Every structure is written in C-alpha cells, then in structure tokens.
N, C-alpha and C positions, 0 to 999 in steps of 0.2 A: 654466689653459682646457687646454692642450695635452696634459699628461700624463693627465687624466683622459678625455678626450675619445679618447685613442688605446688607453687601455687597455679600455674601452667605446666599440665603433664602431659605430655604427648604417651600415647600408646598405639603399638602395632602386634598383630598376632599374624604371623604368616607358617607354615606348616605345622599349626599345633603349639608354636612357642612364642612367648611375649616377651616385647622388645620394649622398655619404657625409658625416658628419657632422664629419670629420677635414677637412673643404672649406670649411668653415663661418667667414667671417671675422669673425663678429658675434655669436657665441655666449658665453655667459658661465655662470662659476661662480661661487656664493655658498653662504657657510654658512648654513643655511634655520633651523636650532634646533640649540643647544649645551646640552645638559645633563651634571650628573656621571654620568649611567649612557650618554649616547650621542650621537653627533653627528649630523646629517643634511645633507648636500650635495647640494645642487639644480644639475643644468647644464640650461641651456637652451639651444634654437637650431634652426637649420635644417638639414636636409640639404642638400646643395648639390654641384652639377655643377661640373668643373673650369672652365667658363668662366663659374661664379657663378651658373648660374640656378637656384633655388630651388625647392626639392622640400616634402615635408611637415616639419611643426614638429616637435619633441619636445621632451618635458622628462625628466629622466633623477634620479632620486634615490637617493643610495647612504647607508646607514645601519649606522653602525660602534658596534659598543657595548663600554664602558668592560671591560676584562679578558677580553675573548671572541675567540677566533681566527673569527670571522662578521661578514660584511658583507651587508646585505640589499639588493637593487637593484628598483627600481620604475620601469618604462619604460612613456612613454605617446606615443601617436605622434597627430598629426592631420592630417587633408586640407587644408591650407592652400594646394595649387597655384591654384584657380580663383578667379575672383571672387565665384562665388557658393558656398555648402558643398554645393551639389546636384551639382556639376561634377564629370563621370566624369574618372578616372585611369586608363588601363590598368595597373595594378599588376603586375607582374611577379616581383618578390621583393622583401621586407621581412625584413632579418634583424638580428640583434644580435651583432656578434662578441665574444668575449670571451677574447684570448690567454692563456694560463697555462702555467706552468713545470712542469704534470704530465707526468712520463714514463711512455710506456707505458700508458695508463689503460685501467681497466675501465669500459666505459658501461653503463647501464642506463638503456632508454627505456620508458615506460610503452605499452602494448598495450591490447588491447581487453579481454581477460580475464586477461592477463599480463604479467610486467616480462619484456623481451628484455633478454640482457646478452650482449656481446663484450668482447673485448680488443681493444685498436689500437695497432700499431705504426708507425712512420715517418710517411708522409704519410696513412696511413689515415683514414676517416671513418665515421661512423653517423649517421642523421639518421632524422627523420619527416617527414611531408608531406602536409597535408589537402590533397586532389586537389579534392575536393568537399564538400559538406557530409554527406554519405552514405560518403566513403570516404578513408581516409588509407593512403599507403605508407611503404614502411621502404628505406630505402638505404644505401650505402655496404657495410660488412661485415654488414647484416642484408638481410634479405630477407623479403618477405612484405607483406600487405596488412588492412584492416578494414574496421569498418562505423562510422559516425558517427551521424547522426543516426537510422537506425532501431535502432540497437543504444543509444543515449543512453549509450555508456560514460563514466565518471567518471573513469576510471583512464588516459585516450590525454592526449599534449600535455605531457609533462616527461621531462626525461632527468637523469643524474647523470652527473659524470666524476670517478674520482678513483684514486689509488693508494695506497700504504699510510700515507702521511702527509697528505695534503690532499684536497681534495675541492671540487666546486661542484655545483649542482643548478640547475637552469632550469626554470619552466612557464610556459604560457599558460591563466590562467583561462578555463574555455568553450572550450575548443579547437575541437572541431566546431562549436561553436554561432557562434564568432567566423568561420568559412568567410566569405568569400575573404581576411579578414585572417589566419587562423593560419598 
C-alpha cells in the first residue's frame, strides 16, 4: 500500500484543511486483473486529514502492459463527506501528484487553439486551472487564459512532461465541462 500511494498521491483541500491519500490508514491495494498481456492494480481509500478526519473517497487503477514501458492510470473520486450525497463541500483544490525522475523537462499543455510549451528547471512549475466553466488560466512559467463553455474546446485539460528518455501525460476528460471539479 505505502509505495503505491506515495507514488500517486491524492490531495484535497476543503475549508482550509488538507486531506491526503498518504494519511489514509484504511486504504487497500489489490491485483484486480492479471493476464499474460497486462495487470491491473487497484488502490482504494479515503483522502484523510492528519487527525484522521475523512475527505473524499478514491479508486485508482494502474494498468501495466507486458513488454511495454507504459502504465495507464485512471483515478475516480467521490464526495462521501456528508450524510447525504447532496451535501455541499467547499472544495478549494483537488489534485493528484505524481513525482517523477524527469530532469529539466519539456512541458506541453493543451490550450484552447494551440499546444503551449515550456522548459522547466529547478523548482519551476507550469499548470492549467479551470477557474469557471467558461475560463481557464495558465500559470507557472506559462501565462495566458482561454475560454471553456462558449468556445467548446476539445484540446484543453491535458499536459505532458518529458525529457529525451521518458515522459508522462495526463488529462481530464471533459475538462471545462467538469468545472468546478477540473
């Protein structure tokens, strides 16, 4: 459990309080599917605060393919904080952190009409944030903004990080449609 959850760490912030997958003492990891071609490992649990308070629940599936240097990751999050599913949670942030060994990476982020690129060194960052259903912002070493709902872009909500030897890409399906969850 601990190795998997340290590599792919969930983070949630609500009402000024942080909840992390690494603080969940009841999470579990199991082989969900095992074939000669691939294996699926499933981690489930609850994002938890330092004092043990529970946040959203999550399920994370990692799919590794035999003979291929590729792993697919699918993360699902559910609001299980209130007694009813309609209970409101003032969510400030929901993020998944994936530390890598990539040094001085080239970053690409899908914008409204173009792919934006930058190189990072040291502690520099680059990010995209959906601030409303009709607006996104770029930050870190990138700057700019774009539309969501009114432009209906199919190209926002993904990013890739790579060097000459390895890389990783992530995306949120329906990025602007998922606001305020994106």
